[in-house]
Structure formats: structure tokens, C-alpha cells
N, C-alpha and C positions, 0 to 999 in steps of 0.2 A: 341645593337648598341648605342654607349655613344653620350650624347649629347655635342655640343660645347658649351665651356664656355668663357665668356668673360673677360679681366684681370679687375684688381682691379680698375685701374684707371678709366676705362670707365664703370664699374657698380657703383662706386662711384658718376656719376652725377646725379644730380635731376633736373636739367633743362638745356638747348640748350642755350648758348649765341650768339646771331646773330651780323653780322657786324652792327656797325653804321652809316658806308658810306661806298660805294663800291670801297676803294683804299688801298692800300699797304702805311700804314702810314709811314713808312722808304723810299719809295721810292718816295713818293710825297714831302719830305725833301730834296732829292738829283736831283730831276727832271727825275727819272728813269721810266722806264716802267716796266710792270707785265703782266704773261702769265694768272695765276689763282688767287683766294684769300683764304686764311685760316684764322680761328679766333680761337683765343687762349681761350679755356674754363676755365683757371684760371682767367686770367685777363682781357678778352675782346677785346686784341689788335688784330687788322686784317693786316695780314702781305702776301707777295707772297710768292708762291708753290717753289718747286725744279726745275720746269721747268722754273722758271724765272730768269732771270741773276744775281741777289741777292740772292736768297733764303734765304730772310728773315724770315719767317716762322721756319724753321730749325735753321739758328742763334740764333733766340729767344728762342727756347726749349735750345738748347746748353749753352745759358748765364743763362737763367732762372730756368732750369728745369722743366718748366710746362709741364705735360706729354702729353694732349690731346688738338688736334684741330678739327674743323668742317670745311667742305666745304664751302666756302660762295659763290659759283657759283650757280647761279639761275638753281634749277632744279636737282642739286645734294644734297643729303640727305645721309650723311656718316660723321663718325668720325674716327681719327687716332690718335691712341696712338703711341709716339715716342719711348718710353722707350720698349714697348712688341711688338713692329711693328706688331700692329693688327689693322685692319679695322672692323667698323660695322657699317651697315645703321641702319637709324631711320625713 
């Protein structure tokens, strides 16, 4: 049986960046609300998920090409790679 492999973007992480504050940095600027938060593992920016009206985490990926986010929700411990569409728990 083959072992599942993780993508190079996830494998390259040596530490997990966590949210500095539990707010979407872009939604705060416009007075909008969010559903869940994700923290970019390249720059540490915390933004809202795709269930949120503004989808700032995905917009950040599309603009910056920073590939990996971590869920910043209490009790959730997973990472997502936008490029390879791969999720892994930690």
C-alpha cells in the first residue's frame, strides 16, 4: 500500500504561524463580517475563508501566490495548500 504524500508547499513548513488577532484584517478595514479565519503561512496575515462574503484568504492567495494557510479557528488544526488543493492536519 502506498503512503500518502504531502505537497512540497506543506512539506516545506518548519513552523506554524498563528493569528496575531482573531479578526480578518481586510474585513476590519471595511466594517464587514466573516465566518472563519485563515492565517497565511508565508506572511502571517489573517483573513476570512471562502464561506465569508469577501473570501479575503483566497483573494490574498490569488494576488500574492502565498500557497498555504492554517485554520485560525479554535480547536481546528489543519493546513490547506491552495496550489495543490491539499489539506493536512497537524
